C-alpha positions as CSV (number, residue, x, y, z in Angstrom):
1,M,-12.7,46.2,-14.6
2,K,-13.5,43.0,-16.6
3,K,-12.0,42.4,-19.9
4,K,-14.4,42.3,-22.8
5,S,-14.7,39.0,-24.6
6,E,-12.8,38.8,-27.8
7,K,-15.8,37.6,-29.9
8,K,-15.8,38.8,-33.4
9,P,-19.1,40.4,-34.4
10,G,-21.2,38.2,-36.7
11,R,-19.4,35.0,-35.7
12,E,-21.9,32.4,-34.5
13,V,-21.6,28.9,-33.1
14,P,-22.2,26.3,-35.8
15,E,-25.5,24.4,-35.6
16,L,-25.5,20.9,-34.3
17,S,-26.9,18.2,-36.4
18,F,-28.8,15.2,-34.9
19,K,-29.5,13.8,-38.3
20,H,-27.8,10.4,-37.5
21,G,-28.8,10.4,-33.8
22,Q,-30.6,7.5,-32.3
23,R,-33.4,8.3,-29.9
24,A,-33.4,6.5,-26.5
25,K,-30.3,4.5,-27.4
26,Y,-29.6,3.2,-23.9
27,V,-33.1,3.2,-22.5
28,Q,-33.2,-0.6,-22.5
29,R,-30.3,-0.7,-20.0
30,L,-31.8,1.8,-17.6
31,P,-33.5,-0.8,-15.3
32,E,-30.3,-2.8,-15.1
33,M,-28.2,0.3,-14.1
34,N,-30.5,1.8,-11.5
35,R,-32.9,0.1,-9.2
36,T,-34.8,1.9,-6.5
37,I,-36.2,0.1,-3.4
38,T,-38.3,1.5,-0.6
39,L,-37.7,0.6,3.0
40,T,-40.5,0.2,5.5
41,A,-40.4,2.6,8.4
42,D,-38.9,0.1,10.8
43,L,-36.0,-0.7,8.5
44,A,-35.5,3.0,7.7
45,K,-34.7,3.5,11.3
46,V,-32.0,0.9,11.2
47,F,-30.6,2.0,7.8
48,P,-30.5,5.8,7.8
49,D,-28.9,6.0,4.3
50,S,-28.4,4.0,1.2
51,A,-24.7,3.3,2.1
52,S,-25.5,1.5,5.3
53,A,-28.2,-0.5,3.6
54,N,-25.8,-1.4,0.8
55,V,-23.2,-2.6,3.3
56,A,-25.7,-4.8,5.0
57,L,-27.1,-6.2,1.8
58,R,-23.6,-7.0,0.5
59,Q,-22.8,-8.9,3.7
60,I,-26.1,-10.9,3.4
61,A,-25.4,-11.6,-0.3
62,S,-21.9,-12.9,0.6
63,I,-23.4,-15.3,3.2
64,I,-26.0,-16.5,0.7
65,R,-23.4,-17.1,-2.0
66,S,-21.2,-19.1,0.5
67,H,-24.1,-21.2,1.5
68,E,-25.1,-21.8,-2.2
69,I,-21.5,-23.0,-2.9
70,R,-21.4,-25.3,0.1
71,G,-24.8,-26.6,-0.7
72,H,-23.7,-27.4,-4.3
73,E,-20.6,-29.2,-3.0
74,A,-22.6,-31.2,-0.5
75,R,-25.1,-32.3,-3.2
76,S,-22.2,-33.2,-5.6
77,A,-20.5,-35.4,-3.1
78,G,-23.6,-37.5,-2.3
């Protein structure tokens, strides 16, 4: 048998006030926080989930960054 809750009759939850609230406060940041891309069918076969696509993209990004750094050093030397 369940215990009855110990709420007192007539006791209500106080109302919330949104008087000083700001509507859509963080909506400007939404595009920065979450981006969605769509893979074509041939790539979707290679990358079955977002985790595998993210791993591959991080590796490619690392290669691009290393080439940009090397390219910058080569231009500075000449």
